[in-house]
C-alpha positions as CSV (number, residue, x, y, z in Angstrom):
1,M,-0.8,17.9,2.8
2,T,-4.6,18.0,3.5
3,V,-8.2,17.1,2.7
4,N,-9.3,20.2,3.4
5,E,-13.1,19.4,2.9
6,I,-14.5,16.9,0.7
7,Y,-18.5,16.6,-1.2
8,L,-19.9,12.9,-1.9
9,E,-22.5,12.0,-3.8
10,G,-24.3,8.6,-5.0
11,W,-21.4,7.8,-3.4
12,R,-21.5,3.8,-1.9
13,N,-24.3,4.6,0.9
14,F,-23.7,8.5,1.1
15,K,-27.0,10.3,-0.7
16,S,-25.1,13.7,0.1
17,S,-22.7,14.6,2.6
18,E,-20.0,17.2,3.1
19,A,-17.4,16.7,5.6
20,Q,-14.7,19.2,6.6
21,F,-10.8,18.1,7.5
22,S,-8.8,19.7,10.9
23,P,-4.9,19.0,9.4
24,G,-4.1,17.1,12.4
25,V,-5.9,13.7,13.5
26,N,-9.7,13.3,12.1
27,V,-11.5,11.1,14.3
28,I,-14.4,9.3,12.4
29,T,-17.0,7.8,14.3
30,G,-20.6,6.0,14.7
31,R,-22.0,2.7,14.9
32,N,-21.4,0.0,12.4
33,A,-22.4,0.1,9.2
34,Q,-23.2,4.1,8.6
35,G,-20.4,5.1,6.2
36,K,-17.1,5.5,8.1
37,T,-14.8,3.7,6.0
38,N,-16.9,4.3,2.6
39,L,-15.9,8.3,3.5
40,L,-12.4,7.5,4.3
41,E,-12.0,4.8,0.3
42,A,-13.8,8.5,-0.9
43,V,-10.5,10.2,-0.1
44,Y,-8.9,6.7,-1.0
45,Y,-9.7,6.4,-4.8
46,L,-8.8,11.0,-5.6
47,A,-5.6,9.9,-4.4
48,V,-4.9,7.0,-6.5
49,G,-7.9,6.3,-8.6
50,K,-9.1,2.9,-7.5
51,S,-10.7,1.7,-4.4
52,F,-9.0,-0.4,-1.4
53,R,-12.4,-2.4,-1.6
54,S,-14.3,-3.2,-4.6
55,A,-12.6,-4.2,-7.8
56,Y,-15.4,-2.5,-10.3
57,D,-16.0,1.7,-10.0
58,R,-19.8,0.3,-10.6
59,E,-19.9,-1.1,-6.8
60,L,-18.9,2.7,-5.4
61,I,-22.4,4.0,-7.1
62,R,-25.3,4.1,-4.6
63,L,-28.2,1.9,-5.4
64,E,-31.0,4.0,-6.2
65,D,-28.5,6.7,-8.6
66,D,-26.9,6.1,-11.4
67,M,-24.0,8.5,-10.9
68,A,-21.9,9.1,-7.7
69,Y,-19.3,12.6,-7.3
70,I,-17.5,13.1,-5.0
71,R,-15.0,16.2,-4.7
72,A,-12.3,17.5,-2.7
73,G,-10.5,20.5,-1.8
74,I,-7.0,19.7,-1.1
75,E,-3.7,21.4,0.1
76,S,-0.7,20.0,-1.9
77,H,2.8,21.7,-2.6
78,G,2.1,24.7,-1.3
79,R,-1.3,25.5,-3.2
80,E,-4.7,24.8,-3.3
81,Q,-6.3,22.2,-5.5
82,M,-9.5,20.1,-6.5
83,L,-10.2,16.9,-7.4
84,E,-13.0,15.1,-8.8
85,A,-14.1,11.9,-9.9
86,K,-17.3,11.4,-11.8
87,L,-19.5,7.5,-12.1
88,V,-21.6,7.1,-14.3
89,R,-23.3,3.9,-15.1
90,G,-22.4,2.4,-18.6
91,R,-20.0,5.0,-18.9
92,R,-16.3,5.7,-18.2
93,R,-15.2,7.4,-15.4
94,E,-13.9,10.9,-14.9
95,L,-11.1,12.2,-13.4
96,L,-10.7,15.7,-13.3
97,A,-8.0,18.1,-11.1
98,N,-8.3,21.8,-11.0
99,G,-11.5,21.6,-13.6
100,V,-9.0,19.7,-16.1
101,K,-9.7,15.9,-17.1
102,L,-6.6,13.5,-16.7
103,K,-6.7,10.6,-19.4
104,K,-5.7,8.1,-16.9
105,A,-5.4,7.8,-13.2
106,A,-1.6,8.0,-12.8
107,D,-1.9,11.4,-13.3
108,L,-2.5,11.6,-9.9
109,T,0.4,10.6,-8.8
110,G,1.3,13.0,-6.7
111,R,-1.5,15.2,-6.5
112,L,-2.7,13.4,-3.4
113,S,-0.9,11.3,-1.2
114,V,-1.7,9.0,1.3
115,V,-0.5,6.2,3.0
116,L,-3.7,3.5,4.2
117,F,-4.3,1.0,7.1
118,N,-6.7,-1.7,7.0
119,P,-7.2,-5.2,8.7
120,E,-6.1,-7.0,6.0
121,D,-2.7,-5.4,6.2
122,L,-2.7,-7.5,9.2
123,D,-2.6,-10.4,6.5
124,M,1.0,-8.4,6.7
125,I,2.1,-9.6,9.8
126,K,0.4,-13.4,9.6
127,S,-0.6,-14.2,6.5
128,G,2.1,-15.0,3.5
129,A,4.4,-13.7,1.2
130,A,1.9,-11.7,-0.8
131,A,1.4,-10.0,0.9
132,R,4.2,-7.9,2.2
133,R,5.5,-8.4,-2.0
134,R,1.8,-6.0,-2.2
135,L,3.3,-3.9,-0.1
136,L,6.7,-2.8,-1.8
137,D,4.9,-2.7,-4.9
138,H,2.9,-0.8,-4.0
139,S,4.9,1.8,-2.0
140,L,8.0,1.7,-4.2
141,C,5.6,2.1,-7.7
142,Q,4.4,5.2,-6.8
143,L,8.4,6.5,-5.5
144,R,10.4,5.5,-7.9
145,P,9.5,5.3,-11.8
146,R,12.3,3.0,-13.0
147,Y,10.9,0.5,-10.2
148,A,7.2,0.5,-11.6
149,A,8.3,-0.1,-15.2
150,A,10.2,-3.2,-14.2
151,L,7.6,-4.1,-12.2
152,S,5.1,-4.2,-14.9
153,E,7.8,-6.1,-17.5
154,F,8.8,-8.9,-14.5
155,N,4.7,-9.7,-14.9
156,K,4.5,-9.8,-18.5
157,L,7.6,-12.0,-18.6
158,Y,6.6,-14.1,-15.6
159,A,2.9,-15.0,-17.6
160,H,4.4,-15.6,-20.7
161,K,7.5,-18.4,-19.1
162,T,4.4,-20.5,-17.3
163,R,3.2,-20.9,-20.3
164,I,6.0,-22.4,-21.3
165,L,6.6,-24.2,-18.2
166,R,2.9,-25.7,-18.3
167,D,2.4,-25.9,-22.1
168,Y,5.6,-27.5,-23.4
169,H,4.7,-30.8,-22.6
170,K,2.5,-30.6,-26.2
171,K,4.4,-28.5,-27.4
172,P,8.4,-29.3,-27.0
173,S,9.7,-26.5,-29.4
174,L,8.5,-24.2,-26.3
175,L,11.0,-25.1,-25.1
176,D,13.8,-23.5,-27.1
177,L,12.7,-19.7,-25.6
178,L,12.8,-20.5,-22.0
179,D,16.4,-19.0,-21.9
180,D,15.9,-15.8,-23.0
181,F,12.9,-15.2,-20.6
182,N,15.0,-16.1,-18.2
183,L,17.7,-13.6,-18.8
184,R,14.6,-10.9,-19.8
185,L,13.6,-11.9,-16.2
186,M,16.6,-11.3,-14.4
187,H,17.5,-8.1,-16.3
188,E,14.2,-6.7,-14.8
189,G,14.6,-8.8,-11.5
190,A,17.9,-7.4,-10.6
191,I,16.2,-3.9,-10.8
192,M,13.6,-4.7,-8.6
193,I,15.9,-6.2,-6.3
194,Y,17.8,-3.5,-6.0
195,Y,15.3,-1.0,-5.3
196,R,13.6,-3.4,-2.7
197,A,16.7,-4.0,-0.3
198,A,17.6,0.2,-0.3
199,F,13.4,0.5,0.8
200,I,13.1,-2.4,3.1
201,E,16.6,-0.8,5.1
202,L,14.9,2.3,4.8
203,L,11.5,0.5,6.3
204,A,13.2,-1.6,8.6
205,K,15.3,2.0,10.5
206,K,11.8,3.9,10.8
207,A,9.8,0.9,11.4
208,A,11.8,-0.1,14.9
209,A,11.6,3.7,15.7
210,N,8.3,4.3,15.2
211,H,7.2,1.0,17.2
212,H,10.0,1.4,20.3
213,E,7.2,4.6,20.8
214,F,4.2,2.9,19.9
215,S,5.3,0.1,22.3
216,N,6.1,2.5,24.9
217,T,9.9,1.0,24.5
218,E,8.4,-2.3,25.7
219,E,8.9,-4.1,22.0
220,V,11.8,-4.5,19.5
221,L,11.0,-4.8,16.0
222,E,13.1,-6.0,13.4
223,I,13.0,-6.6,9.5
224,E,14.6,-8.4,7.3
225,Y,14.3,-8.8,3.4
226,K,14.8,-11.7,1.7
227,T,15.2,-12.6,-1.6
228,V,17.1,-15.6,-4.3
229,T,19.1,-16.8,-2.4
230,G,23.1,-16.4,-2.9
231,V,22.0,-12.8,-3.7
232,D,23.7,-10.1,-2.0
233,P,22.0,-6.3,-2.1
234,Y,23.5,-5.1,0.7
235,G,27.2,-6.0,-0.5
236,D,28.5,-5.5,-4.4
237,G,24.7,-6.1,-5.3
238,R,24.3,-2.0,-3.6
239,K,26.1,-0.7,-6.7
240,S,24.1,-1.5,-9.0
241,P,21.0,-3.7,-10.1
242,E,23.8,-5.1,-12.7
243,A,26.2,-6.5,-9.9
244,L,23.3,-8.3,-8.7
245,L,22.9,-10.3,-12.3
246,P,25.8,-12.8,-12.0
247,A,24.6,-14.2,-9.0
248,L,20.8,-14.3,-10.3
249,E,22.3,-16.4,-13.9
250,E,23.9,-18.6,-10.9
251,H,21.2,-19.3,-9.0
252,Q,18.6,-19.6,-12.3
253,R,21.2,-22.1,-14.5
254,T,21.1,-24.4,-11.0
255,H,16.9,-24.1,-10.5
256,R,17.0,-24.6,-15.1
257,E,15.8,-28.4,-14.5
258,A,14.2,-28.6,-11.6
259,E,11.2,-25.5,-13.4
260,I,11.4,-27.4,-15.7
261,R,10.3,-31.3,-14.0
262,S,8.0,-29.6,-12.4
263,G,6.9,-26.9,-14.4
264,Q,6.9,-23.9,-11.8
265,C,9.6,-21.0,-11.4
266,L,11.6,-21.7,-8.6
267,S,14.2,-19.0,-9.6
268,G,12.4,-14.6,-9.2
269,A,12.6,-11.7,-7.7
270,H,8.5,-13.0,-7.7
271,R,9.8,-15.0,-4.3
272,D,10.6,-12.8,-2.3
273,D,9.4,-11.8,1.3
274,F,11.0,-10.0,4.9
275,E,10.6,-11.8,7.9
276,I,9.5,-9.8,10.8
277,V,10.6,-10.3,14.2
278,I,9.2,-8.6,17.8
279,N,11.4,-9.8,20.7
280,S,13.1,-11.9,18.5
281,M,10.0,-14.0,17.6
282,S,8.7,-14.4,14.6
283,A,5.8,-12.0,14.4
284,R,3.5,-14.7,11.5
285,K,4.1,-17.3,14.4
286,F,4.2,-15.6,17.8
287,A,2.7,-12.5,17.7
288,S,-0.5,-11.3,19.5
289,Q,-3.5,-9.5,17.3
290,G,-2.3,-6.3,19.9
291,Q,1.4,-6.8,18.8
292,A,0.3,-7.3,14.8
293,R,-1.6,-4.4,14.4
294,T,0.9,-2.3,16.6
295,A,3.6,-3.6,14.3
296,A,1.6,-3.1,10.8
297,V,0.8,0.5,12.1
298,S,4.3,0.6,12.5
299,I,5.3,-0.6,9.3
300,K,2.6,1.8,7.6
301,L,4.2,5.4,10.0
302,A,7.7,4.4,8.5
303,E,6.1,4.2,5.1
304,R,5.0,7.1,5.4
305,D,8.0,9.0,6.7
306,I,9.8,7.3,3.4
307,H,8.0,8.9,1.2
308,H,7.5,12.3,4.2
309,D,11.7,12.5,2.9
310,D,11.2,11.2,-0.6
311,S,9.3,14.2,-1.8
312,G,9.3,16.1,1.1
313,E,5.1,16.3,1.7
314,I,4.3,14.0,4.6
315,P,0.8,11.8,3.0
316,I,-2.3,11.6,4.4
317,L,-2.8,9.0,7.0
318,L,-5.6,6.8,6.4
319,L,-6.4,4.5,8.9
320,D,-9.4,2.0,8.8
321,D,-10.8,0.5,12.0
322,V,-7.5,0.5,13.7
323,L,-8.0,1.7,17.4
324,S,-9.8,-1.9,17.9
325,E,-7.4,-5.0,19.8
326,L,-5.4,-1.4,21.1
327,D,-4.6,-1.6,24.7
328,G,-5.4,2.2,26.0
329,A,-1.7,3.4,25.9
330,R,-1.3,2.5,22.4
331,Q,-5.5,3.9,21.0
332,D,-3.2,7.5,22.6
333,F,-0.7,7.0,20.7
334,I,-2.8,6.6,18.0
335,L,-4.7,9.5,18.7
336,N,-3.0,12.0,19.9
337,R,1.0,11.2,19.3
338,I,1.1,11.2,15.5
339,K,2.4,14.3,15.2
340,Q,3.0,15.2,12.0
341,G,0.8,16.0,9.3
342,Q,-3.1,14.9,8.7
343,V,-4.8,11.6,10.4
344,L,-8.0,10.0,9.9
345,I,-8.8,7.3,11.7
346,T,-12.3,5.8,11.9
347,S,-13.6,4.4,14.8
348,C,-16.9,2.8,16.3
349,N,-16.7,4.5,19.1
350,E,-17.1,8.6,19.8
351,T,-14.3,9.6,22.0
352,D,-13.4,12.6,24.1
353,R,-9.6,11.6,24.3
354,V,-8.3,14.2,21.2
355,E,-6.2,16.2,22.7
356,S,-6.2,18.1,19.2
357,G,-8.6,18.0,15.9
358,A,-11.4,16.9,15.3
359,V,-14.1,14.1,15.8
360,I,-16.5,13.5,12.8
361,T,-20.0,11.6,13.1
362,V,-20.9,9.6,10.6
363,E,-25.1,8.5,10.9
364,N,-27.1,6.6,7.6
365,G,-24.4,7.9,5.2
366,R,-24.9,12.0,6.7
367,V,-22.1,13.9,8.0
368,L,-23.3,15.6,10.9
């Protein structure tokens, strides 16, 4: 899976420009605020139908223009395809594949798969559990439609339960609904835990292998899934989501009164996490910036490996500002030792260290 070329018009700070990509490593270089990340963002947008930096499409349109347009020629599933996006102020956007208008962004799924690292992904190492759950949800929603459906339903039920616990003081009859919502949440949560456990088991093995090579065998990376106390997704729970229900029900039963007293949801998959350990020490507490960046990239590489194993296609790896705070050996791994698939890397420093592939220079919203 590759992006062969991309054309941008009115996108961010690009008036009109075109870039050609190598099927291997592509280093997008230039000074700060020239448009390197904007180019990466355009590829991401055509893959998933949204930006990784802005919630609103209007922010993607060049200030001087009323419309933004991106078009990419890609190779996917053994054939050449064309993806397009048209964003017009005050109108609904259009997404097209091979000239055919798509009804929704989800119709892009599978046409162009990407795995993104940007500096915010360091939150996965250093911050709270929410950042790590986002990684799970993003990957599994692409890999397993059943997970995506369970997550969507779980979030709706969780919002309803939160309102019950918040408002029952004013309307006590709301508590009559609580047990039904708990039961439905447990069923959807069991599906999520089942898939999360299997994914993290794979992620741990692949990330450890990547990290071993990336850190030049100096460090050992471990990942451990943390879910509801008393629930063992690697025991009987490995059989099916339904096998997890008795333990989930017991945990919910013992926390029901505490939830009512506190007004908070204390039992369920919304509290899941996974622990990242480097050399037997918590990465969140003790990892240096370089170690955290190495671990995050190793996990992203593992995510890409899992998608490859599942679909037979290697997702495009998008690495935004990944080289800073890495020593020379680890930079060399990024630039020259990722052997499979297409890689797009942004870097402020023009480099002659790329052994194969391409160096693309961006200046003031133009590809030179």
